[in-house]
C-alpha positions as CSV (number, residue, x, y, z in Angstrom):
1,M,-0.2,0.1,-0.2
2,S,1.1,3.0,-0.8
3,T,2.1,6.4,1.5
4,P,-0.8,8.3,0.3
5,D,-3.2,4.9,1.0
6,L,-2.3,4.8,3.6
7,R,-2.6,8.3,5.1
8,K,-5.9,8.3,3.5
9,L,-7.1,5.2,5.1
10,Y,-5.6,7.0,8.3
11,L,-7.2,9.8,7.9
12,D,-11.3,7.3,7.4
13,Y,-9.6,5.7,10.7
14,I,-9.6,8.7,12.5
15,E,-13.2,10.4,11.2
16,A,-15.3,6.6,11.5
17,I,-14.2,7.1,15.1
18,N,-14.7,10.8,15.6
19,A,-18.4,9.9,14.2
20,R,-19.0,7.1,16.5
21,Q,-19.3,5.0,12.8
22,F,-18.5,1.6,14.6
23,H,-19.8,-0.4,12.1
24,R,-16.9,0.3,8.9
25,M,-14.1,-0.8,11.2
26,A,-14.2,-3.7,9.2
27,E,-12.6,-1.5,6.9
28,F,-9.7,-0.3,9.0
29,A,-8.8,-3.8,11.3
30,H,-8.1,-7.4,10.3
31,D,-11.3,-9.5,12.3
32,T,-8.0,-10.2,14.0
33,L,-5.5,-8.2,15.5
34,V,-2.9,-7.5,18.9
35,F,-3.8,-4.9,20.4
36,N,-0.9,-3.4,23.1
37,G,0.5,-7.3,22.9
38,E,-2.0,-8.8,23.4
39,P,-4.9,-10.9,20.2
40,V,-7.9,-9.5,20.0
41,S,-10.4,-10.0,18.4
42,R,-12.2,-6.6,16.4
43,D,-15.6,-7.1,18.0
44,D,-13.6,-6.8,21.5
45,Y,-11.4,-4.3,19.6
46,V,-15.0,-2.1,18.6
47,A,-16.1,-3.1,22.2
48,T,-13.1,-0.9,23.8
49,M,-13.6,2.3,22.3
50,R,-17.5,1.8,22.7
51,Q,-16.8,1.8,26.0
52,H,-14.1,5.1,26.1
53,M,-17.2,6.7,24.4
54,D,-20.2,6.2,26.7
55,A,-17.4,7.0,29.5
56,V,-16.1,10.6,28.0
57,D,-18.7,12.2,26.4
58,N,-17.3,14.4,23.4
59,F,-14.4,11.9,23.3
60,V,-12.6,13.8,20.1
61,W,-9.0,12.4,18.3
62,R,-7.3,14.8,16.3
63,L,-4.5,13.6,14.2
64,D,-1.3,15.9,15.8
65,D,1.5,14.3,13.6
66,L,1.2,11.2,11.1
67,I,4.5,9.0,10.6
68,I,4.3,6.5,8.1
69,E,7.0,4.4,6.5
70,G,6.3,1.2,4.7
71,D,3.1,-0.5,6.8
72,R,3.8,1.0,9.8
73,V,2.3,4.1,10.8
74,A,3.2,5.9,14.4
75,A,0.1,9.1,15.0
76,R,0.7,11.8,17.5
77,L,-2.9,12.5,19.0
78,T,-4.6,15.8,21.2
79,D,-7.7,13.8,22.7
80,T,-10.2,15.8,24.4
81,G,-13.8,15.4,25.7
82,T,-14.8,15.2,29.6
83,P,-15.6,12.1,31.5
84,V,-19.2,11.2,32.4
85,K,-18.7,7.8,33.9
86,Q,-16.3,6.1,36.2
87,W,-12.5,5.9,33.1
88,L,-8.7,4.8,33.3
89,G,-9.9,3.9,37.5
90,L,-11.1,7.7,38.0
91,E,-14.5,9.2,39.2
92,P,-15.8,11.9,36.8
93,T,-15.2,15.9,38.4
94,G,-17.2,17.2,36.1
95,R,-14.1,18.9,34.1
96,S,-12.7,18.1,31.1
97,V,-9.0,16.5,29.6
98,T,-7.2,17.3,27.0
99,F,-4.3,14.9,26.2
100,T,-2.1,13.1,24.4
101,E,-2.4,9.8,23.1
102,Y,0.5,8.3,21.0
103,A,-0.6,5.3,18.4
104,F,1.8,2.8,16.8
105,Y,-0.3,1.1,13.4
106,H,1.4,-1.6,11.5
107,F,-0.4,-2.4,8.4
108,R,-1.1,-5.3,6.0
109,D,-3.3,-6.3,2.9
110,G,-4.8,-2.1,3.3
111,R,-5.6,-2.3,7.6
112,F,-4.2,-2.3,11.1
113,E,-3.2,-5.9,12.8
114,N,-1.4,-4.5,15.2
115,M,-1.8,-1.5,17.0
116,W,0.0,-0.1,20.2
117,Y,-1.5,2.7,22.5
118,L,0.3,5.2,25.2
119,L,-2.3,7.9,26.5
120,D,-0.4,10.5,29.1
121,A,-2.2,9.2,32.0
122,Q,-0.3,11.5,34.3
123,T,-2.3,14.5,33.0
124,I,-5.5,12.6,32.9
125,Q,-5.3,12.3,36.5
126,Q,-3.6,15.6,36.9
127,Q,-6.9,17.2,35.1
128,L,-9.4,15.3,37.1
129,T,-8.0,15.6,40.6
130,V,-9.7,17.8,42.8
131,R,-7.9,20.4,44.7
132,G,-9.4,21.7,47.9
């Protein structure tokens, strides 16, 4: 897959997530993928995404940097939203969060089969901690 094609595919993926078009995930991910080192079904991956969306109102991913090398993609995103349910072990406080996420993908046959991500959990915790 060429770099321009992979770029368009990844941008379409981010657009689908932000639009909550989970039915489209078969376009982007294999039936089985490795998610942060653990094999999961695409359905389980989508269920995890739905849980995040359910816990964080107006969750949005904004792509800041995208690097493509061969069949690998690296992305730096800024994520925003307001937790309304317990999320990442933290109770909602009514405060919104803005944090950085790093995501890495390995694509095969036009869909990703490996994904790793890392959230700036310290920033999230600081933003949600109520100070007296």
